[in-house]
N, C-alpha and C positions, 0 to 999 in steps of 0.2 A: 505495502498499498503505501505514496506520493503522500509526502510530509507536505503542507499548502509552506511550504516557504522553498522545496523543489518544484512545483505546480508553480508558482510564479515566475521562480526561472526560468523550468520551461517553454513557461508559453512567453518571457520577454524576453530569451533567446530566438524564439526563432523573428522581432522583428528589428533587432539590435544586437545581436549579433555583427555585424561588418567595424561598427562603430571597436568592440576590440580587437579587430587589426590596427590600428589605433595603439599608438604611446598610451599606458594610464595619467598621463600630466591633462593628455585632451580628451579623451574616453568619461574621461570626471569632469570634465569641461562639458563635453557637449551630455551629460548629465540635468548637471548643475543649469547649465544654460534651460535643456526640457521644461523643464520642475520650474524656475522660474517666469518662462510664459508662459505656462501654465497658470501656475497663481494670478502672475500679471492679471491674465485675460479673465481667470473668475474674478475678481478683485471689478476689474475695469466693469465688466457687466454683468455683477451680480448683487455688485452696493450702489443705489441707487442714489447719484453724485450729491446731487441736489440738495436730497434729505441731508445728508456728509456736511455736507460745508455747509447748513442751515444749522445743525447741532452743531458743530462747531463754533460757529458761531455766535448763537446762542449760549452756550457753556461757557465761554470767552466772557460776555457780557455777563452769564451771573456769578461768576469770579469775582467781576467788579462792583456786581451789588455788594457780596456775603464780604468784601474785603472792606470795604466802604461802612457797612451794618457792622460789621468789628469792631472796627472804630469809636463809632456812634452808639456801643452797646446798643443795640438796635436788635433781639432776641426773635418779634414775629419777624423783619427783611432776614436775618439770618437764618432762620427755619423756617421759611418757606420755601428762598430762593434753597436753602440747601436738597428740597423735597423737589422743588424742581430737577437740580440739577441729575439726583438719581435716580428717578424717571425718564428725566434726556438718554445718560448713561446710560441706561437697560435698554433700552427702544436703539443705542445705535452699537451695543452690542447685541443683541439683538438680525440685528442684520447686517454684521462680519460674521457674524456664527456662520451664517450659508457661506463663505467661503472659506475661510477656518476646516468645516468639515470638510468640505472637496481640494482642498493642501491635504489634509493630513490619511486620506483615504490615499492619492497618489505620493504623498510617500511617503505613508509607510508603504507601499507594493515597489514605488525605486529602489529605498534603501536596504530594502532585503535587497531584491537584488541585486544591488550595488557592493553590499556585507558580501554576498554568496559566491560574488564573483574576485573579489579582492579580499577578502577574506585577511590574512596576516600581510598582503602587501604594501610595499612604502611608496614614494612617491618622490619622486626631487625635481625640482623643480629645476626646470634651463635656463641660463645668464648665470640666476644668483646660486646653483647649487644647493639648497634649502634641499632636505629629503625628512620629510614630515610622513603620518600612515594618512591613509588615504582620504578618508574623514573628515581631517583637519582642511586636507586641501582640493573637500567639498566643500566645505562649509567659509574657507573665505572664499570664490570662486559665487558660490552663493549669494553668496552677500554680497557681492562685488558687482553683480551679473542685476539681482533683482531691486536691487540702489541705481542704477543706472537705465531699465526698463521702468522701474515707477518714475523717474523723471521724465524720459523722455513719452511717454505715455499720458503721463499727469498723472497717476494717479495719487488713491486718498490717501 
């Protein structure tokens, strides 16, 4: 009987086996790019951008209101602002949860696959010659790619 990990690896091998003909540095970079693109697109199309911008703007106003109410010891304004802030935060979290769940599913699939393929492999970065575990290279590449994609796509 095949394990879940074995099934994931076998299935993904069909699509991604050509990537493994490349160096580990490049193949991990490709996987980081794929996962970052998926997450960025999910964020772009699943989160209502207008809603998120309005929420952030209103939360900023509420923070200022709360600061002013705290200075003036106005507990009523502070309490009502705090309640509204918590409600808005709940709505925003609910909106972003869709992306979080989707990213988690794809992340688990890709990281399970990469973990099986690169198990105890180290990666040496060209030009600078630093050697690190594959997961560190993946995290670094993924962060840089995600930040760049969000910058260019106007991510929330």
